[in-house]
Biopython code that builds the backbone (N, CA, C, O; Angstrom):
import numpy as np
from Bio.PDB.StructureBuilder import StructureBuilder

atoms = [
    (1, "UNK", "N", (-37.221, -36.158, 61.340)),
    (1, "UNK", "CA", (-35.736, -36.417, 62.256)),
    (1, "UNK", "C", (-35.021, -35.196, 62.219)),
    (1, "UNK", "O", (-34.937, -34.560, 61.168)),
    (2, "UNK", "N", (-34.512, -34.823, 63.247)),
    (2, "UNK", "CA", (-33.197, -34.060, 62.841)),
    (2, "UNK", "C", (-31.688, -34.705, 62.943)),
    (2, "UNK", "O", (-31.180, -35.465, 63.767)),
    (3, "UNK", "N", (-31.195, -34.081, 61.761)),
    (3, "UNK", "CA", (-29.777, -34.562, 61.340)),
    (3, "UNK", "C", (-29.577, -35.398, 60.724)),
    (3, "UNK", "O", (-30.098, -35.794, 59.682)),
    (4, "UNK", "N", (-28.401, -35.930, 61.613)),
    (4, "UNK", "CA", (-28.847, -37.633, 60.632)),
    (4, "UNK", "C", (-28.732, -39.034, 61.502)),
    (4, "UNK", "O", (-28.066, -40.064, 61.393)),
    (5, "UNK", "N", (-29.994, -38.402, 62.664)),
    (5, "UNK", "CA", (-30.114, -39.430, 63.652)),
    (5, "UNK", "C", (-31.215, -40.399, 62.981)),
    (5, "UNK", "O", (-32.166, -40.097, 62.259)),
    (6, "UNK", "N", (-30.790, -41.644, 63.442)),
    (6, "UNK", "CA", (-31.389, -42.756, 63.098)),
    (6, "UNK", "C", (-32.255, -43.223, 64.249)),
    (6, "UNK", "O", (-31.654, -43.385, 65.310)),
    (7, "UNK", "N", (-33.546, -43.468, 64.237)),
    (7, "UNK", "CA", (-34.119, -45.020, 65.202)),
    (7, "UNK", "C", (-33.227, -46.096, 65.221)),
    (7, "UNK", "O", (-32.670, -46.374, 64.159)),
    (8, "UNK", "N", (-32.925, -46.909, 66.449)),
    (8, "UNK", "CA", (-32.527, -47.758, 66.359)),
    (8, "UNK", "C", (-33.589, -48.357, 66.883)),
    (8, "UNK", "O", (-34.524, -47.715, 67.360)),
    (9, "UNK", "N", (-33.535, -49.934, 66.834)),
    (9, "UNK", "CA", (-35.095, -50.605, 67.159)),
    (9, "UNK", "C", (-33.772, -52.119, 67.973)),
    (9, "UNK", "O", (-32.872, -52.596, 67.282)),
    (10, "UNK", "N", (-33.977, -52.475, 69.179)),
    (10, "UNK", "CA", (-33.467, -53.632, 69.286)),
    (10, "UNK", "C", (-33.975, -54.555, 69.361)),
    (10, "UNK", "O", (-35.003, -54.289, 69.984)),
    (11, "UNK", "N", (-33.961, -56.177, 68.994)),
    (11, "UNK", "CA", (-35.057, -57.194, 69.428)),
    (11, "UNK", "C", (-34.319, -58.232, 70.039)),
    (11, "UNK", "O", (-33.130, -58.059, 70.306)),
    (12, "UNK", "N", (-35.055, -59.575, 70.354)),
    (12, "UNK", "CA", (-34.583, -60.177, 70.902)),
    (12, "UNK", "C", (-34.727, -61.279, 69.904)),
    (12, "UNK", "O", (-35.316, -60.867, 68.905)),
    (13, "UNK", "N", (-34.368, -62.627, 69.826)),
    (13, "UNK", "CA", (-34.727, -63.719, 68.887)),
    (13, "UNK", "C", (-35.922, -63.766, 68.767)),
    (13, "UNK", "O", (-36.147, -63.604, 67.568)),
    (14, "UNK", "N", (-36.963, -63.912, 69.375)),
    (14, "UNK", "CA", (-38.088, -63.786, 69.169)),
    (14, "UNK", "C", (-38.840, -62.705, 67.995)),
    (14, "UNK", "O", (-39.780, -62.976, 67.249)),
    (15, "UNK", "N", (-38.116, -61.463, 68.108)),
    (15, "UNK", "CA", (-38.640, -60.221, 67.188)),
    (15, "UNK", "C", (-38.790, -58.923, 67.771)),
    (15, "UNK", "O", (-38.535, -57.816, 67.295)),
    (16, "UNK", "N", (-39.514, -59.446, 69.534)),
    (16, "UNK", "CA", (-39.952, -58.530, 70.096)),
    (16, "UNK", "C", (-38.858, -57.524, 70.802)),
    (16, "UNK", "O", (-37.720, -57.792, 71.190)),
    (17, "UNK", "N", (-39.601, -56.234, 70.843)),
    (17, "UNK", "CA", (-38.734, -55.050, 70.930)),
    (17, "UNK", "C", (-38.296, -54.996, 72.528)),
    (17, "UNK", "O", (-39.095, -55.118, 73.457)),
    (18, "UNK", "N", (-36.826, -54.782, 72.669)),
    (18, "UNK", "CA", (-36.235, -54.830, 73.819)),
    (18, "UNK", "C", (-36.044, -53.297, 74.224)),
    (18, "UNK", "O", (-36.367, -52.687, 75.244)),
    (19, "UNK", "N", (-35.505, -52.964, 73.239)),
    (19, "UNK", "CA", (-35.488, -51.225, 73.907)),
    (19, "UNK", "C", (-35.467, -50.301, 72.639)),
    (19, "UNK", "O", (-35.747, -50.793, 71.546)),
    (20, "UNK", "N", (-35.227, -49.321, 72.727)),
    (20, "UNK", "CA", (-35.305, -47.929, 71.266)),
    (20, "UNK", "C", (-34.607, -46.862, 71.788)),
    (20, "UNK", "O", (-34.728, -46.517, 72.963)),
    (21, "UNK", "N", (-33.925, -46.347, 71.039)),
    (21, "UNK", "CA", (-33.286, -45.133, 71.180)),
    (21, "UNK", "C", (-32.796, -44.241, 69.939)),
    (21, "UNK", "O", (-32.734, -44.686, 68.792)),
    (22, "UNK", "N", (-32.542, -43.263, 70.211)),
    (22, "UNK", "CA", (-31.957, -42.580, 69.104)),
    (22, "UNK", "C", (-33.373, -41.780, 68.583)),
    (22, "UNK", "O", (-34.338, -41.946, 69.329)),
    (23, "UNK", "N", (-33.583, -40.971, 67.435)),
    (23, "UNK", "CA", (-34.200, -40.329, 66.528)),
    (23, "UNK", "C", (-35.531, -39.968, 67.929)),
    (23, "UNK", "O", (-35.435, -40.134, 69.145)),
    (24, "UNK", "N", (-36.913, -39.333, 66.927)),
    (24, "UNK", "CA", (-37.993, -39.013, 67.949)),
    (24, "UNK", "C", (-37.874, -38.282, 68.617)),
    (24, "UNK", "O", (-38.681, -38.360, 69.543)),
    (25, "UNK", "N", (-36.685, -36.861, 68.709)),
    (25, "UNK", "CA", (-36.775, -36.238, 69.273)),
    (25, "UNK", "C", (-36.706, -36.688, 70.811)),
    (25, "UNK", "O", (-37.388, -36.116, 71.662)),
    (26, "UNK", "N", (-35.909, -37.667, 71.091)),
    (26, "UNK", "CA", (-35.023, -37.894, 72.616)),
    (26, "UNK", "C", (-33.756, -37.009, 72.826)),
    (26, "UNK", "O", (-32.833, -36.902, 72.018)),
    (27, "UNK", "N", (-33.837, -36.499, 73.826)),
    (27, "UNK", "CA", (-32.877, -35.777, 74.327)),
    (27, "UNK", "C", (-32.025, -36.520, 75.720)),
    (27, "UNK", "O", (-31.707, -35.931, 76.753)),
    (28, "UNK", "N", (-31.826, -37.703, 75.450)),
    (28, "UNK", "CA", (-30.956, -38.594, 76.322)),
    (28, "UNK", "C", (-30.601, -40.052, 75.599)),
    (28, "UNK", "O", (-30.637, -41.205, 76.030)),
    (29, "UNK", "N", (-30.195, -39.410, 74.134)),
    (29, "UNK", "CA", (-29.785, -40.797, 73.353)),
    (29, "UNK", "C", (-28.456, -41.089, 73.829)),
    (29, "UNK", "O", (-27.714, -40.151, 74.120)),
    (30, "UNK", "N", (-28.011, -42.474, 73.960)),
    (30, "UNK", "CA", (-27.091, -43.022, 74.481)),
    (30, "UNK", "C", (-25.635, -42.908, 73.200)),
    (30, "UNK", "O", (-25.864, -42.477, 72.070)),
    (31, "UNK", "N", (-24.820, -43.168, 73.443)),
    (31, "UNK", "CA", (-23.446, -43.398, 72.218)),
    (31, "UNK", "C", (-23.487, -44.470, 71.665)),
    (31, "UNK", "O", (-24.203, -45.239, 72.306)),
    (32, "UNK", "N", (-23.071, -44.914, 70.782)),
    (32, "UNK", "CA", (-23.450, -46.257, 69.801)),
    (32, "UNK", "C", (-21.847, -45.474, 69.379)),
    (32, "UNK", "O", (-21.356, -44.402, 69.024)),
    (33, "UNK", "N", (-21.463, -47.073, 69.763)),
    (33, "UNK", "CA", (-19.835, -47.095, 69.640)),
    (33, "UNK", "C", (-19.408, -48.283, 68.766)),
    (33, "UNK", "O", (-20.187, -49.233, 68.841)),
    (34, "UNK", "N", (-18.486, -48.430, 68.059)),
    (34, "UNK", "CA", (-18.224, -49.460, 67.442)),
    (34, "UNK", "C", (-16.409, -49.982, 67.630)),
    (34, "UNK", "O", (-15.472, -49.184, 67.607)),
    (35, "UNK", "N", (-16.288, -51.372, 67.794)),
    (35, "UNK", "CA", (-14.812, -51.358, 67.625)),
    (35, "UNK", "C", (-13.958, -51.833, 66.585)),
    (35, "UNK", "O", (-14.404, -52.827, 66.012)),
    (36, "UNK", "N", (-12.572, -51.300, 66.071)),
    (36, "UNK", "CA", (-12.296, -52.160, 65.640)),
    (36, "UNK", "C", (-11.907, -53.221, 65.268)),
    (36, "UNK", "O", (-11.629, -53.840, 66.295)),
    (37, "UNK", "N", (-11.691, -53.891, 64.330)),
    (37, "UNK", "CA", (-11.291, -55.375, 64.418)),
    (37, "UNK", "C", (-10.028, -55.406, 64.635)),
    (37, "UNK", "O", (-9.340, -54.407, 64.428)),
    (38, "UNK", "N", (-9.595, -56.369, 65.013)),
    (38, "UNK", "CA", (-8.462, -56.818, 65.554)),
    (38, "UNK", "C", (-7.202, -56.680, 64.507)),
    (38, "UNK", "O", (-7.435, -57.572, 63.692)),
    (39, "UNK", "N", (-6.465, -56.283, 64.264)),
    (39, "UNK", "CA", (-5.115, -56.287, 63.270)),
    (39, "UNK", "C", (-4.625, -57.355, 62.729)),
    (39, "UNK", "O", (-4.855, -57.714, 61.574)),
    (40, "UNK", "N", (-3.875, -57.965, 63.581)),
    (40, "UNK", "CA", (-3.146, -59.177, 63.882)),
    (40, "UNK", "C", (-3.561, -60.487, 64.797)),
    (40, "UNK", "O", (-4.051, -60.442, 65.926)),
    (41, "UNK", "N", (-3.236, -61.681, 64.017)),
    (41, "UNK", "CA", (-3.674, -63.236, 64.250)),
    (41, "UNK", "C", (-2.119, -63.828, 64.888)),
    (41, "UNK", "O", (-1.163, -63.962, 64.125)),
    (42, "UNK", "N", (-2.052, -64.041, 65.861)),
    (42, "UNK", "CA", (-0.376, -65.363, 66.228)),
    (42, "UNK", "C", (-1.631, -66.838, 66.558)),
    (42, "UNK", "O", (-2.783, -67.076, 66.921)),
    (43, "UNK", "N", (-0.531, -67.390, 66.170)),
    (43, "UNK", "CA", (-1.286, -68.884, 66.412)),
    (43, "UNK", "C", (0.035, -70.040, 66.313)),
    (43, "UNK", "O", (1.098, -69.882, 65.713)),
    (44, "UNK", "N", (-0.370, -71.111, 67.025)),
    (44, "UNK", "CA", (1.004, -72.117, 67.290)),
    (44, "UNK", "C", (0.095, -73.186, 68.213)),
    (44, "UNK", "O", (-1.028, -73.144, 68.715)),
    (45, "UNK", "N", (1.163, -74.145, 68.167)),
    (45, "UNK", "CA", (0.903, -74.874, 69.337)),
    (45, "UNK", "C", (2.046, -75.460, 70.038)),
    (45, "UNK", "O", (3.211, -75.652, 69.690)),
    (46, "UNK", "N", (1.254, -75.746, 71.366)),
    (46, "UNK", "CA", (2.067, -75.614, 72.342)),
    (46, "UNK", "C", (2.120, -77.385, 73.326)),
    (46, "UNK", "O", (1.091, -77.843, 73.822)),
    (47, "UNK", "N", (3.291, -78.014, 73.408)),
    (47, "UNK", "CA", (2.771, -79.342, 73.963)),
    (47, "UNK", "C", (2.408, -78.945, 75.709)),
    (47, "UNK", "O", (3.162, -78.136, 76.250)),
    (48, "UNK", "N", (1.500, -79.413, 76.349)),
    (48, "UNK", "CA", (1.330, -79.098, 77.453)),
    (48, "UNK", "C", (0.868, -80.271, 78.319)),
    (48, "UNK", "O", (-0.252, -80.768, 78.198)),
    (49, "UNK", "N", (2.026, -80.801, 79.429)),
    (49, "UNK", "CA", (2.296, -82.025, 80.449)),
    (49, "UNK", "C", (1.255, -81.223, 81.651)),
    (49, "UNK", "O", (0.733, -80.126, 81.854)),
    (50, "UNK", "N", (1.353, -82.470, 82.209)),
    (50, "UNK", "CA", (0.660, -82.549, 84.008)),
    (50, "UNK", "C", (1.281, -81.292, 84.815)),
    (50, "UNK", "O", (1.013, -80.975, 85.974)),
    (51, "UNK", "N", (2.283, -80.574, 83.821)),
    (51, "UNK", "CA", (2.655, -79.499, 84.940)),
    (51, "UNK", "C", (2.445, -77.908, 84.423)),
    (51, "UNK", "O", (2.982, -77.676, 83.340)),
    (52, "UNK", "N", (1.957, -77.136, 84.857)),
    (52, "UNK", "CA", (1.747, -75.862, 84.699)),
    (52, "UNK", "C", (2.763, -75.813, 82.971)),
    (52, "UNK", "O", (3.900, -76.264, 82.829)),
    (53, "UNK", "N", (2.172, -75.343, 82.211)),
    (53, "UNK", "CA", (2.759, -74.728, 81.400)),
    (53, "UNK", "C", (2.363, -73.729, 80.291)),
    (53, "UNK", "O", (1.226, -73.495, 79.882)),
    (54, "UNK", "N", (3.933, -73.004, 79.751)),
    (54, "UNK", "CA", (2.758, -71.322, 79.291)),
    (54, "UNK", "C", (2.957, -71.739, 77.680)),
    (54, "UNK", "O", (3.810, -72.203, 76.923)),
    (55, "UNK", "N", (1.369, -71.178, 77.685)),
    (55, "UNK", "CA", (0.571, -71.539, 76.403)),
    (55, "UNK", "C", (0.841, -70.544, 75.246)),
    (55, "UNK", "O", (1.001, -70.883, 74.074)),
    (56, "UNK", "N", (0.880, -68.921, 75.849)),
    (56, "UNK", "CA", (0.769, -67.673, 75.380)),
    (56, "UNK", "C", (1.225, -66.964, 76.078)),
    (56, "UNK", "O", (0.419, -66.701, 76.971)),
    (57, "UNK", "N", (2.565, -66.224, 76.242)),
    (57, "UNK", "CA", (3.052, -64.954, 76.861)),
    (57, "UNK", "C", (2.224, -63.437, 77.256)),
    (57, "UNK", "O", (1.413, -62.974, 76.453)),
    (58, "UNK", "N", (2.397, -63.036, 78.007)),
    (58, "UNK", "CA", (1.527, -61.703, 78.542)),
    (58, "UNK", "C", (1.045, -60.966, 77.051)),
    (58, "UNK", "O", (2.110, -61.158, 76.465)),
    (59, "UNK", "N", (0.370, -60.411, 76.250)),
    (59, "UNK", "CA", (0.524, -59.528, 75.404)),
    (59, "UNK", "C", (-0.609, -58.318, 75.662)),
    (59, "UNK", "O", (-1.775, -58.710, 75.617)),
    (60, "UNK", "N", (-0.392, -56.848, 75.936)),
    (60, "UNK", "CA", (-0.838, -55.681, 76.535)),
    (60, "UNK", "C", (-1.707, -55.183, 75.089)),
    (60, "UNK", "O", (-2.521, -54.261, 75.139)),
    (61, "UNK", "N", (-1.495, -55.704, 74.208)),
    (61, "UNK", "CA", (-2.650, -55.633, 73.084)),
    (61, "UNK", "C", (-3.127, -56.584, 72.753)),
    (61, "UNK", "O", (-3.325, -56.573, 71.538)),
    (62, "UNK", "N", (-3.554, -57.793, 73.413)),
    (62, "UNK", "CA", (-4.352, -58.856, 72.905)),
    (62, "UNK", "C", (-5.857, -58.312, 73.237)),
    (62, "UNK", "O", (-6.189, -57.537, 74.134)),
    (63, "UNK", "N", (-6.785, -59.038, 72.108)),
    (63, "UNK", "CA", (-8.125, -58.692, 72.505)),
    (63, "UNK", "C", (-8.703, -60.163, 73.081)),
    (63, "UNK", "O", (-9.212, -60.115, 74.201)),
    (64, "UNK", "N", (-8.666, -61.415, 72.428)),
    (64, "UNK", "CA", (-8.590, -62.287, 72.877)),
    (64, "UNK", "C", (-7.417, -63.612, 72.416)),
    (64, "UNK", "O", (-6.512, -63.563, 71.583)),
    (65, "UNK", "N", (-7.806, -64.653, 73.227)),
    (65, "UNK", "CA", (-7.119, -65.749, 72.878)),
    (65, "UNK", "C", (-7.885, -67.509, 72.616)),
    (65, "UNK", "O", (-8.295, -68.182, 73.562)),
    (66, "UNK", "N", (-7.924, -67.895, 71.391)),
    (66, "UNK", "CA", (-8.590, -69.180, 72.118)),
    (66, "UNK", "C", (-7.786, -70.590, 71.701)),
    (66, "UNK", "O", (-7.143, -70.850, 70.684)),
    (67, "UNK", "N", (-8.137, -71.567, 73.140)),
    (67, "UNK", "CA", (-7.066, -72.661, 73.129)),
    (67, "UNK", "C", (-7.936, -74.288, 72.619)),
    (67, "UNK", "O", (-9.124, -74.465, 72.892)),
    (68, "UNK", "N", (-7.417, -74.937, 72.155)),
    (68, "UNK", "CA", (-8.233, -75.862, 71.666)),
    (68, "UNK", "C", (-6.986, -77.096, 71.248)),
    (68, "UNK", "O", (-6.012, -77.072, 70.496)),
    (69, "UNK", "N", (-7.672, -78.294, 72.288)),
    (69, "UNK", "CA", (-6.804, -79.127, 72.342)),
    (69, "UNK", "C", (-6.833, -80.392, 70.939)),
    (69, "UNK", "O", (-7.893, -80.809, 70.472)),
    (70, "UNK", "N", (-5.776, -80.737, 70.561)),
    (70, "UNK", "CA", (-5.426, -81.509, 69.099)),
    (70, "UNK", "C", (-6.001, -83.117, 69.341)),
    (70, "UNK", "O", (-6.059, -83.973, 68.458)),
    (71, "UNK", "N", (-6.328, -83.256, 70.498)),
    (71, "UNK", "CA", (-6.887, -84.710, 70.942)),
    (71, "UNK", "C", (-7.744, -84.522, 72.593)),
    (71, "UNK", "O", (-7.509, -83.774, 73.542)),
    (72, "UNK", "N", (-8.771, -85.553, 72.371)),
    (72, "UNK", "CA", (-9.952, -85.245, 73.186)),
    (72, "UNK", "C", (-9.408, -85.674, 74.898)),
    (72, "UNK", "O", (-9.494, -86.761, 75.469)),
    (73, "UNK", "N", (-8.842, -84.361, 75.398)),
    (73, "UNK", "CA", (-8.077, -84.973, 76.949)),
    (73, "UNK", "C", (-8.617, -83.709, 77.080)),
    (73, "UNK", "O", (-8.948, -82.832, 76.282)),
    (74, "UNK", "N", (-8.627, -83.887, 78.861)),
    (74, "UNK", "CA", (-9.418, -83.048, 79.885)),
    (74, "UNK", "C", (-7.894, -82.170, 80.168)),
    (74, "UNK", "O", (-6.840, -82.716, 80.496)),
    (75, "UNK", "N", (-8.145, -80.284, 79.885)),
    (75, "UNK", "CA", (-7.344, -79.428, 80.504)),
    (75, "UNK", "C", (-7.499, -78.571, 81.321)),
    (75, "UNK", "O", (-8.698, -78.518, 81.594)),
    (76, "UNK", "N", (-6.679, -77.541, 82.115)),
    (76, "UNK", "CA", (-7.117, -76.632, 82.758)),
    (76, "UNK", "C", (-6.229, -75.654, 82.610)),
    (76, "UNK", "O", (-5.047, -75.985, 82.515)),
    (77, "UNK", "N", (-6.603, -74.171, 82.555)),
    (77, "UNK", "CA", (-6.369, -73.276, 82.276)),
    (77, "UNK", "C", (-5.881, -72.239, 83.405)),
    (77, "UNK", "O", (-6.738, -72.230, 84.289)),
    (78, "UNK", "N", (-4.841, -71.377, 83.702)),
    (78, "UNK", "CA", (-4.947, -70.536, 84.595)),
    (78, "UNK", "C", (-3.608, -69.653, 84.522)),
    (78, "UNK", "O", (-2.997, -69.458, 83.471)),
    (79, "UNK", "N", (-3.269, -69.195, 85.650)),
    (79, "UNK", "CA", (-2.036, -68.574, 85.755)),
    (79, "UNK", "C", (-0.983, -69.585, 85.994)),
    (79, "UNK", "O", (-1.148, -70.799, 86.114)),
    (80, "UNK", "N", (0.338, -68.785, 86.055)),
    (80, "UNK", "CA", (1.669, -69.682, 86.559)),
    (80, "UNK", "C", (1.591, -70.647, 87.304)),
    (80, "UNK", "O", (2.444, -71.535, 87.300)),
    (81, "UNK", "N", (0.365, -70.647, 88.217)),
    (81, "UNK", "CA", (0.559, -71.845, 89.590)),
    (81, "UNK", "C", (-0.768, -72.768, 89.256)),
    (81, "UNK", "O", (-1.307, -73.552, 90.038)),
    (82, "UNK", "N", (-1.214, -72.438, 87.707)),
    (82, "UNK", "CA", (-2.417, -73.403, 87.458)),
    (82, "UNK", "C", (-2.433, -74.917, 87.689)),
    (82, "UNK", "O", (-1.522, -75.487, 87.088)),
    (83, "UNK", "N", (-3.181, -75.662, 88.359)),
    (83, "UNK", "CA", (-2.950, -77.059, 88.248)),
    (83, "UNK", "C", (-4.450, -77.606, 88.529)),
    (83, "UNK", "O", (-5.461, -76.946, 88.770)),
    (84, "UNK", "N", (-4.272, -79.189, 88.412)),
    (84, "UNK", "CA", (-5.600, -79.496, 88.294)),
    (84, "UNK", "C", (-6.644, -79.406, 88.884)),
    (84, "UNK", "O", (-7.768, -79.543, 88.401)),
    (85, "UNK", "N", (-6.270, -79.094, 90.328)),
    (85, "UNK", "CA", (-7.073, -78.570, 91.534)),
    (85, "UNK", "C", (-7.816, -77.150, 91.421)),
    (85, "UNK", "O", (-8.983, -76.993, 91.779)),
    (86, "UNK", "N", (-6.734, -75.786, 90.698)),
    (86, "UNK", "CA", (-7.466, -74.908, 91.047)),
    (86, "UNK", "C", (-7.596, -74.103, 89.341)),
    (86, "UNK", "O", (-7.712, -72.902, 89.094)),
    (87, "UNK", "N", (-7.547, -74.890, 88.690)),
    (87, "UNK", "CA", (-7.506, -73.963, 87.189)),
    (87, "UNK", "C", (-8.772, -74.153, 86.684)),
    (87, "UNK", "O", (-9.548, -74.954, 87.204)),
    (88, "UNK", "N", (-9.197, -73.165, 85.241)),
    (88, "UNK", "CA", (-10.132, -73.427, 84.731)),
    (88, "UNK", "C", (-10.596, -74.999, 83.993)),
    (88, "UNK", "O", (-9.872, -75.459, 83.110)),
    (89, "UNK", "N", (-11.706, -75.664, 84.388)),
    (89, "UNK", "CA", (-11.322, -77.056, 83.891)),
    (89, "UNK", "C", (-12.124, -76.717, 82.115)),
    (89, "UNK", "O", (-13.068, -75.995, 81.794)),
    (90, "UNK", "N", (-11.478, -77.355, 81.539)),
    (90, "UNK", "CA", (-12.134, -77.789, 80.313)),
    (90, "UNK", "C", (-12.240, -79.204, 79.513)),
    (90, "UNK", "O", (-11.326, -80.003, 79.312)),
    (91, "UNK", "N", (-13.577, -79.296, 79.118)),
    (91, "UNK", "CA", (-13.771, -80.802, 78.914)),
    (91, "UNK", "C", (-13.061, -81.175, 77.833)),
    (91, "UNK", "O", (-12.419, -80.486, 77.040)),
    (92, "UNK", "N", (-13.254, -82.419, 77.885)),
    (92, "UNK", "CA", (-12.082, -83.188, 76.922)),
    (92, "UNK", "C", (-12.313, -83.087, 75.437)),
    (92, "UNK", "O", (-13.280, -83.743, 75.048)),
    (93, "UNK", "N", (-11.566, -82.334, 74.406)),
    (93, "UNK", "CA", (-11.978, -81.871, 73.526)),
    (93, "UNK", "C", (-12.275, -80.639, 73.309)),
    (93, "UNK", "O", (-12.339, -80.192, 72.164)),
    (94, "UNK", "N", (-12.559, -79.719, 74.676)),
    (94, "UNK", "CA", (-13.432, -78.270, 74.401)),
    (94, "UNK", "C", (-12.608, -77.412, 74.233)),
    (94, "UNK", "O", (-11.479, -77.896, 74.308)),
    (95, "UNK", "N", (-12.609, -76.250, 74.020)),
    (95, "UNK", "CA", (-11.952, -75.333, 73.362)),
    (95, "UNK", "C", (-12.498, -73.958, 74.336)),
    (95, "UNK", "O", (-13.553, -73.948, 74.971)),
    (96, "UNK", "N", (-11.702, -73.058, 74.283)),
    (96, "UNK", "CA", (-11.948, -71.720, 75.435)),
    (96, "UNK", "C", (-11.605, -70.808, 74.824)),
    (96, "UNK", "O", (-10.706, -71.004, 74.006)),
    (97, "UNK", "N", (-12.272, -69.201, 74.989)),
    (97, "UNK", "CA", (-11.894, -68.069, 74.354)),
    (97, "UNK", "C", (-11.775, -67.452, 75.835)),
    (97, "UNK", "O", (-12.643, -67.548, 76.703)),
    (98, "UNK", "N", (-10.550, -66.807, 75.957)),
    (98, "UNK", "CA", (-10.479, -65.637, 76.847)),
    (98, "UNK", "C", (-10.399, -64.210, 76.572)),
    (98, "UNK", "O", (-9.463, -64.178, 75.773)),
    (99, "UNK", "N", (-10.656, -63.419, 76.675)),
    (99, "UNK", "CA", (-10.833, -62.126, 76.390)),
    (99, "UNK", "C", (-9.185, -61.629, 77.750)),
    (99, "UNK", "O", (-9.637, -61.477, 78.885)),
    (100, "UNK", "N", (-8.288, -61.507, 77.710)),
    (100, "UNK", "CA", (-7.311, -61.195, 78.626)),
    (100, "UNK", "C", (-5.944, -60.704, 77.798)),
    (100, "UNK", "O", (-5.776, -60.920, 76.598)),
    (101, "UNK", "N", (-5.059, -60.048, 78.608)),
    (101, "UNK", "CA", (-3.795, -59.957, 78.517)),
    (101, "UNK", "C", (-2.759, -60.389, 78.929)),
    (101, "UNK", "O", (-1.731, -60.208, 78.276)),
    (102, "UNK", "N", (-2.746, -60.966, 79.931)),
    (102, "UNK", "CA", (-2.037, -61.928, 80.898)),
    (102, "UNK", "C", (-1.705, -63.079, 80.283)),
    (102, "UNK", "O", (-2.357, -63.575, 79.363)),
    (103, "UNK", "N", (-0.382, -63.682, 80.910)),
    (103, "UNK", "CA", (-0.018, -64.723, 80.146)),
    (103, "UNK", "C", (-0.994, -65.923, 80.435)),
    (103, "UNK", "O", (-1.666, -65.885, 81.466)),
    (104, "UNK", "N", (-1.116, -67.146, 79.440)),
    (104, "UNK", "CA", (-1.919, -67.993, 79.791)),
    (104, "UNK", "C", (-0.805, -69.481, 80.017)),
    (104, "UNK", "O", (0.175, -69.909, 79.407)),
    (105, "UNK", "N", (-1.516, -69.886, 81.115)),
    (105, "UNK", "CA", (-0.631, -71.565, 81.307)),
    (105, "UNK", "C", (-1.952, -72.423, 81.175)),
    (105, "UNK", "O", (-3.130, -72.066, 81.197)),
    (106, "UNK", "N", (-1.290, -73.856, 81.010)),
    (106, "UNK", "CA", (-2.220, -74.916, 80.867)),
    (106, "UNK", "C", (-1.808, -75.890, 81.550)),
    (106, "UNK", "O", (-0.618, -75.814, 81.857)),
    (107, "UNK", "N", (-2.471, -76.966, 81.973)),
    (107, "UNK", "CA", (-1.850, -78.153, 82.557)),
    (107, "UNK", "C", (-3.096, -79.142, 82.466)),
    (107, "UNK", "O", (-4.236, -78.994, 82.905)),
    (108, "UNK", "N", (-2.475, -80.287, 81.699)),
    (108, "UNK", "CA", (-3.390, -81.573, 81.193)),
    (108, "UNK", "C", (-3.705, -82.320, 82.163)),
    (108, "UNK", "O", (-3.053, -82.389, 83.205)),
    (109, "UNK", "N", (-4.627, -82.889, 81.945)),
    (109, "UNK", "CA", (-4.892, -84.237, 82.624)),
    (109, "UNK", "C", (-4.211, -85.519, 82.254)),
    (109, "UNK", "O", (-4.340, -86.585, 82.855)),
    (110, "UNK", "N", (-3.473, -85.296, 81.196)),
    (110, "UNK", "CA", (-2.570, -86.345, 80.605)),
    (110, "UNK", "C", (-2.123, -85.310, 79.747)),
    (110, "UNK", "O", (-2.641, -84.219, 79.505)),
    (111, "UNK", "N", (-0.690, -86.016, 79.167)),
    (111, "UNK", "CA", (-0.095, -85.115, 78.224)),
    (111, "UNK", "C", (-0.617, -84.491, 76.946)),
    (111, "UNK", "O", (-0.853, -85.377, 76.124)),
    (112, "UNK", "N", (-0.880, -83.274, 76.492)),
    (112, "UNK", "CA", (-1.536, -82.944, 75.197)),
    (112, "UNK", "C", (-1.238, -81.611, 74.795)),
    (112, "UNK", "O", (-0.832, -80.695, 75.511)),
    (113, "UNK", "N", (-1.606, -81.590, 72.962)),
    (113, "UNK", "CA", (-0.826, -80.809, 72.310)),
    (113, "UNK", "C", (-2.653, -79.673, 72.079)),
    (113, "UNK", "O", (-3.814, -79.980, 71.809)),
    (114, "UNK", "N", (-1.834, -78.211, 72.418)),
    (114, "UNK", "CA", (-2.871, -77.153, 72.374)),
    (114, "UNK", "C", (-2.510, -76.232, 71.798)),
    (114, "UNK", "O", (-1.400, -75.725, 71.961)),
    (115, "UNK", "N", (-3.690, -75.682, 70.719)),
    (115, "UNK", "CA", (-3.098, -74.821, 69.998)),
    (115, "UNK", "C", (-3.949, -73.696, 70.073)),
    (115, "UNK", "O", (-5.132, -73.997, 70.232)),
    (116, "UNK", "N", (-3.661, -72.313, 69.997)),
    (116, "UNK", "CA", (-4.190, -71.167, 70.062)),
    (116, "UNK", "C", (-4.309, -70.484, 69.316)),
    (116, "UNK", "O", (-3.431, -70.702, 68.482)),
    (117, "UNK", "N", (-4.904, -69.694, 69.036)),
    (117, "UNK", "CA", (-5.053, -68.345, 68.264)),
    (117, "UNK", "C", (-5.629, -67.014, 68.965)),
    (117, "UNK", "O", (-6.787, -66.779, 69.312)),
    (118, "UNK", "N", (-4.527, -66.250, 69.064)),
    (118, "UNK", "CA", (-4.777, -64.948, 69.521)),
    (118, "UNK", "C", (-4.788, -63.517, 68.964)),
    (118, "UNK", "O", (-3.740, -63.052, 68.515)),
    (119, "UNK", "N", (-6.284, -62.563, 68.973)),
    (119, "UNK", "CA", (-6.107, -61.415, 68.030)),
    (119, "UNK", "C", (-5.565, -60.205, 68.703)),
    (119, "UNK", "O", (-5.692, -60.385, 69.914)),
    (120, "UNK", "N", (-5.120, -59.272, 68.505)),
    (120, "UNK", "CA", (-4.592, -58.452, 68.773)),
    (120, "UNK", "C", (-3.989, -57.140, 68.297)),
    (120, "UNK", "O", (-3.377, -56.420, 69.086)),
]
sb = StructureBuilder()
sb.init_structure("model")
sb.init_model(0)
sb.init_chain("A")
sb.init_seg("    ")
for serial, (resi, resn, name, xyz) in enumerate(atoms, 1):
    if name == "N":
        sb.init_residue(resn, " ", resi, " ")
    sb.init_atom(name, np.array(xyz, "f"), 0.0, 1.0, " ", f" {name:<3s}", serial, name[0])
structure = sb.get_structure()
């Protein structure tokens, strides 16, 4: 092997090789990059009603946000106009993680407190 190239082998859950790249004199090696872990975490709780309620304001640096209810209540996630008819359905007691920088709104099938944790 030339320089600091190391062969990389990617396998599936059974151990079968999926693909390989790097090493072996290949001239078309793809780049391998890693992303820095987020520096910050913000968290809180919001009382969500049966009307669209702001859970988290837009944050340009946000990597992800996870929403979890404190009770087993169905809720829906979306933008400012979210309703039970057009929102992303989240089953009773279910959590959802979104990779978005947009503002997050939620509406409950009934009133519910939603906790959130966002990384940025």
